[in-house]
Backbone as a chain_set.jsonl record, in Angstrom:
{"seq": "MAQASVQEIDLGHRIGPNAVLQLHDVLDREEGEPTRRALFAVADLVPPPRDAGMLPEVDVARLHHALRLYLPDRAERLSRLAGLAVGDYILAHRIPRPAQRLIRALPAPLGARLLVNAITKHAWTFVGSGIFRVLGHRPPTFEIIDNPLVAEDHASTPQCHWHAAVFERLFSSLVWPDVTVEEVSCRATGDPSCIFVLNPKGRK", "coords": {"N": [[14.717, -8.973, 20.07], [15.208, -10.627, 16.96], [16.79, -9.314, 14.031], [14.782, -8.386, 11.294], [14.813, -9.756, 8.01], [15.038, -9.129, 4.51], [15.074, -10.532, 1.41], [16.063, -11.141, -2.035], [15.292, -8.858, -3.436], [15.46, -6.147, -5.671], [18.182, -4.078, -5.284], [18.374, -1.526, -6.304], [15.915, -0.267, -6.617], [13.215, 1.92, -5.6], [10.787, 3.188, -3.213], [8.017, 5.287, -2.409], [8.31, 7.655, 0.319], [6.138, 7.779, 2.088], [5.213, 5.266, 2.566], [6.621, 4.478, 4.708], [6.597, 6.697, 6.474], [3.851, 7.19, 7.133], [3.154, 4.803, 8.349], [4.873, 4.892, 10.502], [3.688, 7.017, 11.968], [1.168, 5.935, 12.533], [1.875, 3.746, 14.133], [3.01, 5.086, 16.354], [0.729, 6.384, 17.3], [-1.19, 4.325, 17.717], [0.087, 2.163, 18.983], [2.092, 3.163, 20.551], [5.104, 5.004, 21.295], [7.398, 3.483, 22.297], [6.96, 0.854, 21.261], [6.937, 1.401, 18.538], [9.573, 2.325, 18.217], [10.971, -0.024, 18.805], [10.143, -1.718, 16.747], [11.098, -0.408, 14.454], [13.771, -0.668, 15.061], [14.283, -3.474, 14.923], [13.829, -3.744, 12.276], [15.981, -2.488, 11.346], [16.003, 0.238, 10.652], [16.098, 3.71, 10.344], [13.923, 6.297, 11.21], [12.837, 8.228, 8.495], [13.356, 11.693, 7.492], [10.707, 14.18, 7.313], [10.691, 15.371, 4.847], [11.797, 13.55, 3.178], [13.1, 11.933, 0.26], [12.467, 9.453, -2.285], [12.643, 6.145, -0.97], [14.931, 3.392, -0.42], [13.678, 0.321, -1.572], [14.226, -1.993, -0.192], [14.491, -1.189, 2.45], [11.921, -0.242, 3.073], [10.456, -2.588, 2.679], [11.56, -4.271, 4.664], [10.56, -3.076, 6.991], [7.746, -3.356, 6.727], [7.576, -6.109, 6.626], [8.605, -6.734, 9.149], [6.592, -5.679, 10.768], [4.442, -7.466, 10.285], [5.644, -9.769, 11.175], [6.31, -9.433, 13.904], [4.134, -8.237, 15.133], [1.772, -9.865, 14.71], [-0.973, -10.217, 15.287], [-2.007, -7.72, 15.114], [-1.188, -6.556, 12.837], [-2.64, -6.452, 10.394], [-4.677, -4.521, 10.864], [-3.107, -2.256, 11.518], [-1.585, -1.935, 9.185], [-3.624, -1.388, 7.409], [-4.625, 1.056, 8.433], [-2.375, 2.657, 8.017], [-2.231, 2.553, 5.223], [-4.64, 3.819, 4.497], [-4.038, 6.348, 5.454], [-1.959, 7.046, 3.737], [-3.396, 7.225, 1.366], [-4.959, 9.473, 2.017], [-2.928, 11.389, 2.145], [-2.07, 11.437, -0.529], [-4.364, 12.45, -1.755], [-4.423, 14.97, -0.617], [-2.02, 16.125, -1.407], [-0.994, 15.22, -3.883], [-2.79, 14.717, -6.014], [-4.117, 17.033, -8.095], [-6.516, 19.566, -7.202], [-8.389, 20.437, -9.264], [-8.345, 18.15, -10.918], [-9.379, 16.243, -9.183], [-11.963, 17.237, -8.843], [-12.918, 16.92, -11.43], [-12.852, 14.101, -11.768], [-14.765, 13.352, -9.856], [-17.021, 14.537, -10.963], [-17.52, 13.219, -13.32], [-19.328, 10.454, -14.87], [-19.366, 7.473, -12.928], [-17.972, 5.117, -14.077], [-16.304, 6.349, -15.992], [-14.899, 8.221, -14.457], [-13.564, 6.439, -12.799], [-11.858, 5.174, -14.635], [-10.203, 7.299, -15.328], [-8.937, 7.778, -12.893], [-7.694, 5.301, -12.536], [-5.874, 5.42, -14.652], [-4.19, 7.455, -13.715], [-3.163, 6.262, -11.398], [-1.794, 4.106, -12.533], [0.18, 5.465, -13.975], [1.788, 6.438, -11.939], [2.585, 4.208, -10.597], [5.109, 3.167, -10.125], [6.006, 4.376, -7.845], [4.961, 3.02, -5.691], [5.223, 0.3, -6.055], [7.839, -0.328, -6.486], [10.334, -2.526, -7.454], [8.476, -4.253, -8.368], [5.849, -5.161, -10.726], [3.2, -3.383, -12.032], [-0.073, -3.894, -13.174], [-3.097, -3.346, -14.992], [-5.814, -5.362, -14.958], [-8.45, -5.352, -15.646], [-11.495, -3.404, -16.07], [-14.141, -3.507, -15.279], [-15.216, -5.135, -12.816], [-12.771, -2.624, -11.691], [-9.606, -4.061, -11.696], [-6.546, -4.906, -10.357], [-3.113, -5.871, -10.701], [-0.151, -6.818, -9.031], [2.913, -7.831, -9.799], [5.473, -9.736, -8.397], [5.52, -8.368, -5.884], [7.338, -6.367, -3.767], [6.898, -5.816, -1.067], [5.85, -8.005, 0.214], [7.663, -9.982, -0.116], [9.092, -11.66, 1.601], [7.206, -12.975, 3.06], [5.167, -15.66, 4.24], [2.15, -16.959, 4.185], [-1.237, -17.935, 5.05], [-3.312, -16.443, 4.213], [-4.119, -13.555, 2.159], [-1.834, -10.755, 2.286], [-1.491, -8.091, 1.635], [-2.519, -5.671, 2.855], [-1.936, -3.004, 3.134], [-1.54, -1.926, 0.519], [-4.122, -2.465, -0.509], [-5.685, -0.792, 1.111], [-4.783, 1.765, 0.39], [-5.708, 1.912, -2.29], [-8.449, 1.682, -1.742], [-9.035, 4.046, -0.275], [-8.546, 6.087, -2.179], [-10.377, 5.507, -4.28], [-12.81, 5.459, -2.898], [-13.025, 8.06, -2.065], [-13.118, 9.526, -4.423], [-14.667, 8.257, -6.4], [-16.473, 5.903, -5.851], [-18.274, 5.886, -3.018], [-18.828, 3.688, -1.301], [-17.009, 1.723, -1.905], [-15.097, -1.287, -1.691], [-12.041, -3.129, -1.36], [-10.774, -6.125, -2.44], [-8.298, -8.478, -1.938], [-7.535, -11.032, -3.963], [-5.621, -12.789, -4.654], [-2.3, -13.541, -3.709], [1.156, -12.957, -3.372], [2.318, -13.707, -1.001], [0.938, -15.947, -0.199], [1.757, -17.845, -1.897], [0.823, -17.548, -4.437], [1.053, -16.597, -7.957], [1.03, -13.814, -8.272], [-0.036, -10.641, -6.834], [-3.356, -9.811, -6.636], [-5.926, -7.459, -6.922], [-9.295, -6.727, -6.463], [-11.773, -4.407, -7.07], [-14.772, -3.608, -5.409], [-17.408, -1.88, -6.208], [-19.864, -1.347, -4.858], [-19.418, -2.165, -2.324], [-18.9, -4.969, -0.06], [-20.774, -7.944, -0.609]], "CA": [[14.154, -9.59, 18.868], [16.166, -10.709, 15.869], [16.556, -8.378, 12.943], [14.048, -8.922, 10.155], [15.586, -9.694, 6.77], [14.288, -9.207, 3.27], [16.005, -10.913, 0.362], [15.541, -11.278, -3.383], [14.702, -7.598, -3.867], [16.428, -5.344, -6.403], [18.697, -3.047, -4.402], [18.334, -0.21, -6.916], [14.571, 0.269, -6.716], [12.797, 2.742, -4.469], [9.364, 3.346, -2.948], [7.748, 6.58, -1.797], [8.563, 7.686, 1.763], [4.935, 7.656, 2.912], [5.055, 3.863, 2.956], [7.243, 4.395, 6.028], [6.203, 7.808, 7.339], [2.489, 7.035, 7.649], [3.172, 3.673, 9.288], [5.532, 5.446, 11.692], [2.717, 7.795, 12.735], [0.135, 5.011, 13.013], [2.451, 2.991, 15.253], [3.096, 5.983, 17.512], [-0.62, 6.684, 17.798], [-1.959, 3.145, 18.091], [0.859, 1.219, 19.793], [2.982, 3.884, 21.445], [6.458, 5.229, 20.788], [8.34, 2.385, 22.561], [6.755, -0.238, 20.304], [7.393, 1.872, 17.231], [11.036, 2.332, 18.218], [11.438, -1.412, 18.775], [9.877, -2.273, 15.421], [12.068, 0.187, 13.54], [15.087, -1.213, 15.394], [14.439, -4.821, 14.369], [13.859, -3.571, 10.819], [17.241, -1.798, 11.06], [15.578, 1.406, 9.88], [15.997, 4.99, 11.029], [12.808, 7.048, 10.63], [13.307, 9.257, 7.568], [12.786, 13.021, 7.718], [9.415, 14.396, 6.662], [10.899, 15.784, 3.459], [12.623, 12.526, 2.537], [12.769, 11.513, -1.087], [12.172, 8.035, -2.417], [13.447, 5.309, -0.084], [15.236, 2.06, -0.955], [12.563, -0.588, -1.3], [14.629, -2.993, 0.804], [14.201, -0.627, 3.764], [10.469, -0.24, 3.236], [10.015, -3.983, 2.786], [11.941, -4.8, 5.968], [9.647, -2.555, 8.009], [6.423, -3.978, 6.58], [7.733, -7.512, 7.019], [8.758, -6.758, 10.606], [5.267, -5.449, 11.348], [3.675, -8.71, 10.229], [6.359, -10.81, 11.905], [6.37, -9.207, 15.352], [2.807, -7.85, 15.634], [0.894, -10.582, 13.775], [-2.39, -10.078, 15.601], [-2.419, -6.339, 14.893], [-0.568, -6.066, 11.608], [-3.626, -6.114, 9.363], [-5.306, -3.251, 11.201], [-2.125, -1.18, 11.435], [-1.275, -1.754, 7.772], [-4.774, -0.732, 6.791], [-4.638, 2.455, 8.859], [-1.284, 3.341, 7.327], [-2.601, 2.69, 3.822], [-5.656, 4.871, 4.399], [-3.347, 7.625, 5.655], [-1.247, 7.342, 2.492], [-4.412, 7.713, 0.446], [-5.278, 10.856, 2.403], [-1.798, 12.232, 1.748], [-2.117, 11.579, -1.984], [-5.475, 13.355, -2.072], [-4.105, 16.317, -0.143], [-0.777, 16.695, -1.933], [-0.502, 14.686, -5.147], [-3.785, 14.822, -7.092], [-4.594, 18.424, -8.104], [-7.941, 19.75, -6.919], [-9.22, 20.387, -10.478], [-8.452, 16.761, -11.375], [-10.306, 15.564, -8.278], [-13.331, 17.681, -9.167], [-13.291, 16.303, -12.701], [-13.138, 12.681, -11.54], [-16.044, 13.257, -9.135], [-18.116, 15.01, -11.811], [-17.753, 12.268, -14.405], [-19.992, 9.194, -14.519], [-18.428, 6.657, -12.167], [-17.04, 4.306, -14.874], [-15.311, 7.203, -16.631], [-14.053, 8.738, -13.395], [-12.703, 5.343, -12.359], [-10.81, 4.969, -15.64], [-9.254, 8.404, -15.211], [-8.147, 7.527, -11.688], [-6.852, 4.137, -12.83], [-4.762, 5.881, -15.484], [-3.263, 8.202, -12.86], [-2.481, 5.286, -10.535], [-0.86, 3.36, -13.374], [1.298, 6.353, -14.321], [2.649, 6.635, -10.773], [2.704, 2.926, -9.887], [6.504, 2.91, -9.739], [6.267, 4.935, -6.516], [4.479, 2.138, -4.623], [5.524, -1.119, -6.3], [9.278, -0.529, -6.571], [10.77, -3.444, -8.499], [7.328, -5.016, -8.84], [5.208, -4.742, -11.974], [1.778, -3.085, -11.839], [-0.872, -4.026, -14.388], [-4.555, -3.289, -14.882], [-6.345, -6.571, -15.591], [-9.813, -5.112, -16.111], [-12.128, -2.166, -15.606], [-15.505, -3.753, -14.816], [-14.755, -4.025, -11.973], [-11.33, -2.396, -11.755], [-8.821, -5.164, -11.143], [-5.128, -4.595, -10.461], [-2.158, -6.929, -10.388], [1.234, -6.475, -8.752], [3.784, -8.995, -9.963], [6.684, -9.645, -7.573], [5.343, -7.29, -4.91], [8.466, -6.465, -2.83], [6.516, -5.65, 0.335], [5.517, -9.306, 0.811], [8.619, -10.941, -0.681], [9.576, -12.595, 2.614], [6.079, -13.481, 3.844], [4.546, -16.944, 3.909], [0.916, -16.888, 4.968], [-2.384, -18.67, 4.518], [-4.261, -15.458, 3.701], [-3.448, -12.405, 1.542], [-1.181, -9.888, 3.261], [-1.243, -6.743, 1.099], [-3.553, -4.787, 3.395], [-1.514, -1.617, 2.92], [-1.896, -1.55, -0.854], [-5.579, -2.471, -0.65], [-6.236, 0.384, 1.786], [-4.49, 2.937, -0.443], [-6.674, 1.899, -3.386], [-9.789, 1.93, -1.203], [-9.205, 5.455, 0.076], [-8.606, 6.903, -3.39], [-11.618, 5.286, -5.026], [-13.979, 5.828, -2.087], [-13.074, 9.52, -1.978], [-13.304, 10.176, -5.717], [-15.56, 7.58, -7.357], [-17.53, 5.101, -5.225], [-18.148, 6.039, -1.556], [-18.94, 2.417, -0.574], [-16.127, 0.727, -2.508], [-14.158, -2.083, -0.904], [-11.005, -3.743, -2.183], [-10.495, -7.498, -2.011], [-7.127, -9.114, -2.539], [-7.972, -12.402, -4.248], [-4.421, -13.576, -4.914], [-1.21, -12.849, -3.02], [2.47, -13.584, -3.422], [2.631, -14.267, 0.312], [0.289, -17.254, -0.051], [2.297, -18.732, -2.914], [0.239, -17.266, -5.748], [2.012, -15.964, -8.872], [1.026, -12.362, -8.144], [-1.048, -10.068, -5.935], [-4.452, -9.292, -7.461], [-6.896, -6.697, -6.144], [-10.552, -6.494, -7.165], [-12.59, -3.368, -6.434], [-16.208, -3.861, -5.361], [-17.936, -0.516, -6.106], [-20.983, -1.213, -3.91], [-19.059, -2.806, -1.068], [-19.001, -6.431, -0.034], [-22.141, -8.479, -0.55]], "C": [[15.197, -9.582, 17.754], [15.788, -9.737, 14.759], [15.814, -9.053, 11.808], [14.895, -8.778, 8.905], [14.653, -9.804, 5.584], [15.29, -9.467, 2.169], [15.293, -10.902, -0.978], [14.787, -10.025, -3.828], [15.788, -6.795, -4.543], [16.865, -4.161, -5.551], [18.571, -1.651, -4.998], [16.963, 0.437, -6.949], [14.156, 0.988, -5.435], [11.279, 2.837, -4.395], [9.173, 4.67, -2.217], [7.851, 6.557, -0.285], [7.328, 7.511, 2.622], [4.62, 6.205, 3.272], [5.696, 3.6, 4.307], [6.696, 5.46, 6.963], [4.811, 7.628, 7.943], [2.394, 5.859, 8.62], [3.835, 4.097, 10.596], [4.506, 6.16, 12.569], [1.608, 6.917, 13.308], [0.65, 4.221, 14.209], [2.557, 3.848, 16.507], [1.726, 6.179, 18.147], [-1.317, 5.459, 18.375], [-1.234, 2.221, 19.065], [1.769, 1.902, 20.804], [4.4, 3.956, 20.912], [7.427, 4.094, 21.113], [8.201, 1.22, 21.58], [7.231, 0.165, 18.926], [8.911, 1.86, 17.151], [11.589, 0.907, 18.103], [11.256, -2.008, 17.377], [10.851, -1.708, 14.395], [13.466, -0.376, 13.805], [15.286, -2.596, 14.795], [14.437, -4.788, 12.849], [15.139, -2.869, 10.377], [16.984, -0.547, 10.213], [15.493, 2.631, 10.784], [14.845, 5.759, 10.405], [13.314, 8.162, 9.723], [12.719, 10.618, 7.922], [11.505, 13.202, 6.917], [9.554, 14.785, 5.194], [11.763, 14.789, 2.692], [12.159, 12.27, 1.109], [12.429, 10.033, -1.101], [13.161, 7.206, -1.596], [13.783, 3.973, -0.76], [14.126, 1.068, -0.597], [12.939, -1.661, -0.288], [14.326, -2.498, 2.215], [12.701, -0.656, 4.055], [9.959, -1.661, 3.461], [10.365, -4.587, 4.138], [10.975, -4.331, 7.048], [8.285, -3.227, 7.916], [6.475, -5.457, 6.957], [7.842, -7.637, 8.536], [7.424, -6.549, 11.307], [4.466, -6.744, 11.381], [4.32, -9.813, 11.066], [6.224, -10.657, 13.418], [5.056, -8.724, 15.964], [1.739, -8.546, 14.788], [-0.585, -10.391, 14.037], [-2.908, -8.672, 15.325], [-1.946, -5.779, 13.556], [-1.585, -5.656, 10.556], [-4.248, -4.747, 9.638], [-4.335, -2.085, 11.048], [-1.735, -0.889, 9.989], [-2.402, -1.011, 7.063], [-4.833, 0.754, 7.178], [-3.551, 3.253, 8.152], [-1.614, 3.554, 5.852], [-3.657, 3.762, 3.605], [-5.016, 6.247, 4.548], [-2.546, 8.019, 4.418], [-2.226, 7.862, 1.446], [-4.802, 9.151, 0.743], [-4.172, 11.808, 1.978], [-1.816, 12.482, 0.239], [-3.208, 12.556, -2.385], [-5.146, 14.788, -1.698], [-2.948, 16.954, -0.902], [-0.389, 16.256, -3.337], [-1.507, 14.759, -6.299], [-4.348, 16.238, -7.067], [-6.094, 18.517, -7.884], [-8.803, 19.75, -8.175], [-9.403, 18.968, -11.006], [-9.407, 15.979, -10.491], [-11.752, 15.955, -8.58], [-13.816, 17.047, -10.462], [-13.669, 14.845, -12.504], [-14.486, 12.516, -10.852], [-17.226, 13.622, -10.022], [-18.461, 14.022, -12.919], [-18.631, 11.109, -13.945], [-18.949, 8.244, -13.919], [-17.486, 5.818, -13.038], [-15.944, 5.142, -15.537], [-14.352, 7.8, -15.598], [-13.075, 7.682, -12.906], [-11.57, 5.116, -13.349], [-9.751, 6.064, -15.563], [-8.353, 8.205, -13.998], [-7.213, 6.329, -11.884], [-5.639, 4.551, -13.658], [-3.723, 6.626, -14.651], [-2.473, 7.261, -11.96], [-1.433, 4.518, -11.331], [0.381, 4.189, -13.689], [2.29, 6.48, -13.176], [2.887, 5.338, -9.989], [4.119, 2.653, -9.408], [6.799, 3.419, -8.332], [5.805, 4.013, -5.393], [4.702, 0.657, -4.891], [7.022, -1.381, -6.431], [9.654, -1.426, -7.738], [9.634, -4.328, -9.007], [6.778, -4.441, -10.137], [3.72, -4.568, -11.723], [1.054, -3.189, -13.17], [-2.351, -3.889, -14.06], [-5.103, -4.484, -15.654], [-7.74, -6.376, -16.136], [-10.367, -3.846, -15.51], [-13.53, -2.376, -15.045], [-15.567, -5.104, -14.102], [-13.26, -3.778, -12.152], [-10.575, -3.502, -11.022], [-7.349, -4.902, -11.418], [-4.281, -5.81, -10.107], [-0.799, -6.313, -10.082], [2.033, -7.764, -8.821], [5.058, -8.75, -9.176], [6.616, -8.466, -6.609], [6.443, -7.366, -3.848], [8.06, -6.392, -1.368], [6.093, -6.955, 1.002], [6.472, -10.392, 0.344], [9.049, -12.007, 0.318], [8.446, -13.245, 3.414], [5.59, -14.821, 3.312], [3.315, -17.061, 4.797], [-0.183, -17.689, 4.296], [-3.439, -17.743, 3.942], [-3.499, -14.29, 3.083], [-2.974, -11.39, 2.579], [-1.027, -8.432, 2.805], [-2.316, -5.75, 1.544], [-3.209, -3.317, 3.17], [-1.889, -1.153, 1.52], [-3.407, -1.469, -1.029], [-6.202, -1.222, -0.035], [-5.956, 1.663, 1.007], [-5.498, 3.025, -1.585], [-8.073, 2.258, -2.879], [-10.01, 3.407, -0.9], [-9.353, 6.326, -1.165], [-9.942, 6.741, -4.102], [-12.854, 5.648, -4.208], [-14.129, 7.338, -1.993], [-13.472, 10.161, -3.302], [-14.355, 9.534, -6.619], [-16.745, 6.902, -6.669], [-17.404, 5.168, -3.704], [-18.138, 4.711, -0.79], [-17.972, 1.344, -1.064], [-15.329, -0.026, -1.447], [-13.174, -2.718, -1.878], [-10.689, -5.112, -1.61], [-9.25, -8.011, -2.723], [-7.454, -10.6, -2.705], [-6.809, -13.334, -4.541], [-3.257, -12.82, -4.303], [0.082, -13.65, -3.12], [2.799, -14.285, -2.104], [2.007, -15.639, 0.527], [0.771, -18.254, -1.096], [1.713, -18.517, -4.288], [1.258, -16.551, -6.64], [2.111, -14.448, -8.714], [-0.043, -11.936, -7.146], [-2.113, -9.396, -6.794], [-5.514, -8.674, -6.565], [-8.124, -6.417, -7.006], [-11.362, -5.458, -6.39], [-14.062, -3.743, -6.537], [-16.909, -2.524, -5.127], [-19.029, -0.333, -5.063], [-20.679, -1.861, -2.569], [-19.233, -4.304, -1.15], [-20.452, -6.865, 0.076], [-22.339, -9.279, 0.719]], "O": [[15.973, -8.635, 17.628], [14.621, -9.391, 14.58], [16.165, -10.16, 11.401], [15.616, -7.792, 8.751], [13.622, -10.475, 5.637], [16.25, -8.714, 2.006], [14.084, -10.684, -1.055], [13.769, -10.118, -4.513], [16.919, -6.754, -4.059], [16.042, -3.342, -5.142], [18.655, -0.67, -4.258], [16.866, 1.616, -7.289], [14.663, 0.711, -4.348], [10.577, 2.599, -5.379], [10.062, 5.121, -1.494], [7.516, 5.55, 0.34], [7.448, 7.128, 3.786], [3.839, 5.95, 4.189], [5.364, 2.623, 4.978], [6.367, 5.17, 8.113], [4.612, 7.885, 9.13], [1.644, 5.911, 9.595], [3.397, 3.698, 11.675], [4.459, 5.934, 13.778], [1.162, 7.131, 14.435], [-0.069, 4.048, 15.193], [2.229, 3.391, 17.601], [1.58, 6.144, 19.369], [-1.968, 5.551, 19.416], [-1.874, 1.566, 19.886], [2.169, 1.295, 21.797], [4.842, 3.08, 20.17], [8.238, 3.757, 20.25], [9.2, 0.666, 21.122], [7.857, -0.627, 18.222], [9.48, 1.438, 16.144], [12.562, 0.669, 17.387], [12.13, -2.725, 16.889], [11.371, -2.447, 13.559], [14.255, -0.541, 12.874], [16.338, -2.874, 14.219], [14.972, -5.688, 12.202], [15.364, -2.674, 9.182], [17.65, -0.307, 9.206], [14.889, 2.585, 11.855], [14.785, 5.87, 9.181], [14.144, 8.966, 10.148], [11.686, 10.688, 8.587], [11.249, 12.469, 5.962], [8.645, 14.556, 4.395], [12.383, 15.135, 1.686], [10.973, 12.378, 0.796], [12.141, 9.437, -0.064], [14.351, 7.516, -1.533], [13.007, 3.48, -1.579], [13.695, 0.997, 0.553], [12.068, -2.187, 0.404], [13.947, -3.286, 3.081], [12.273, -1.044, 5.142], [9.127, -1.898, 4.336], [9.568, -5.333, 4.707], [10.61, -5.109, 7.929], [7.727, -3.629, 8.937], [5.53, -5.99, 7.537], [7.247, -8.532, 9.137], [7.156, -7.176, 12.332], [3.874, -7.078, 12.407], [3.631, -10.682, 11.599], [6.044, -11.645, 14.13], [4.879, -8.793, 17.18], [0.886, -7.875, 14.208], [-1.38, -10.401, 13.097], [-4.119, -8.453, 15.303], [-2.276, -4.649, 13.197], [-1.418, -4.63, 9.896], [-4.333, -3.911, 8.739], [-4.7, -1.04, 10.508], [-1.573, 0.271, 9.609], [-2.168, -0.129, 6.236], [-5.07, 1.607, 6.322], [-3.778, 4.39, 7.737], [-1.314, 4.609, 5.292], [-3.582, 4.527, 2.644], [-5.396, 7.196, 3.861], [-2.464, 9.201, 4.086], [-1.931, 8.817, 0.728], [-4.957, 9.958, -0.174], [-4.447, 12.91, 1.504], [-1.601, 13.608, -0.211], [-3.001, 13.399, -3.258], [-5.552, 15.72, -2.392], [-2.89, 18.177, -1.033], [0.485, 16.881, -3.938], [-1.099, 14.853, -7.457], [-5.003, 16.609, -6.094], [-6.851, 17.653, -8.326], [-9.862, 19.123, -8.173], [-10.481, 18.615, -11.485], [-10.165, 15.144, -10.984], [-12.649, 15.112, -8.573], [-14.985, 16.681, -10.582], [-14.694, 14.396, -13.017], [-15.266, 11.639, -11.221], [-18.317, 13.078, -9.854], [-19.594, 14.005, -13.401], [-18.676, 10.81, -12.752], [-17.797, 8.218, -14.352], [-16.286, 5.803, -12.764], [-14.797, 4.705, -15.636], [-13.145, 7.876, -15.832], [-11.912, 7.976, -12.63], [-10.432, 4.888, -12.939], [-8.558, 5.8, -15.711], [-7.146, 8.438, -14.07], [-6.066, 6.356, -11.439], [-4.521, 4.1, -13.409], [-2.521, 6.454, -14.852], [-1.268, 7.431, -11.775], [-0.317, 4.305, -10.857], [1.499, 3.675, -13.672], [3.492, 6.613, -13.403], [3.339, 5.378, -8.845], [4.312, 1.981, -8.395], [7.738, 2.948, -7.691], [6.214, 4.2, -4.247], [4.397, -0.17, -4.031], [7.439, -2.538, -6.482], [9.33, -1.122, -8.886], [9.811, -5.07, -9.973], [7.191, -3.371, -10.585], [3.051, -5.491, -11.258], [1.506, -2.643, -14.176], [-2.796, -4.272, -12.978], [-4.882, -4.607, -16.859], [-8.183, -7.14, -16.993], [-9.802, -3.281, -14.574], [-14.055, -1.479, -14.385], [-15.931, -6.109, -14.713], [-12.555, -4.623, -12.702], [-10.878, -3.826, -9.874], [-6.949, -4.701, -12.565], [-4.688, -6.662, -9.317], [-0.347, -5.404, -10.778], [1.853, -8.67, -8.008], [5.658, -7.679, -9.274], [7.547, -7.664, -6.53], [6.484, -8.337, -3.092], [8.802, -6.86, -0.504], [5.987, -7.012, 2.227], [6.146, -11.578, 0.393], [9.339, -13.137, -0.072], [8.713, -13.995, 4.353], [5.598, -15.078, 2.108], [3.426, -17.239, 6.01], [-0.075, -18.07, 3.131], [-4.359, -18.194, 3.26], [-2.346, -14.053, 3.443], [-3.616, -11.187, 3.61], [-0.473, -7.621, 3.547], [-2.938, -5.078, 0.721], [-4.104, -2.483, 3.032], [-2.494, -0.093, 1.359], [-3.917, -0.521, -1.626], [-7.142, -0.656, -0.594], [-6.803, 2.556, 0.966], [-6.077, 4.085, -1.825], [-8.789, 3.038, -3.506], [-11.059, 3.958, -1.234], [-10.203, 7.215, -1.195], [-10.569, 7.73, -4.482], [-13.85, 6.101, -4.773], [-15.244, 7.843, -1.856], [-14.096, 11.222, -3.311], [-14.882, 10.196, -7.512], [-17.893, 7.29, -6.885], [-16.495, 4.551, -3.149], [-17.504, 4.616, 0.261], [-18.096, 0.18, -0.683], [-14.938, 0.545, -0.429], [-13.449, -2.829, -3.073], [-10.373, -5.24, -0.427], [-9.162, -7.982, -3.951], [-7.625, -11.327, -1.727], [-6.998, -14.544, -4.662], [-3.217, -11.592, -4.366], [0.085, -14.872, -2.969], [3.468, -15.319, -2.087], [2.493, -16.416, 1.349], [0.263, -19.372, -1.177], [2.069, -19.233, -5.224], [2.218, -15.966, -6.139], [3.157, -13.862, -8.992], [-0.841, -12.747, -6.677], [-1.803, -8.511, -7.591], [-5.947, -9.276, -5.583], [-8.01, -5.932, -8.132], [-11.604, -5.619, -5.194], [-14.545, -4.14, -7.597], [-17.004, -2.071, -3.987], [-19.115, 0.727, -4.443], [-21.584, -2.081, -1.765], [-19.658, -4.843, -2.172], [-21.255, -6.235, 0.765], [-23.425, -9.81, 0.951]]}, "num_chains": 1, "name": "protein.A"}
């Protein structure tokens, strides 16, 4: 298979290692080590160590693009599983237990705002050179401008299943158990930005 390429991304920006590490583990578990090795090879990426720091966003983007390019029928499910796993990691290691208890104890709208503020503060770790903005709170609506993870994708449907799953896991664990996240606009489909709308009671 030809090497996947990702262009028009700022070489100096970085994304958290779990965008690769959790996908690595999902691929091993769901597809098997040979497929995972092949996908990392076409992405020209060596699996980082477990204690890796922030990774160049070009490397992360190449892997996510390669997943959609070479496993198109399974990419959505695998991306979603990886995103949910990242959410679990954040809950286990990045959001202090007292803060989690506070968010759960607050009325849902207030807890959601507190969580939104935390996500906004750390957005640089998952959008790299992109720009993260909160467009609204009722319902929570997020925008990623110039999302690097779909910079090379051209699709008829939104492709940011990984980001949507991360948001879903955090909000379903701390605020709304039945929440779903819908991407209503995506750079990959030619839209100006990627927009995510949270549905607190799930899809109608």
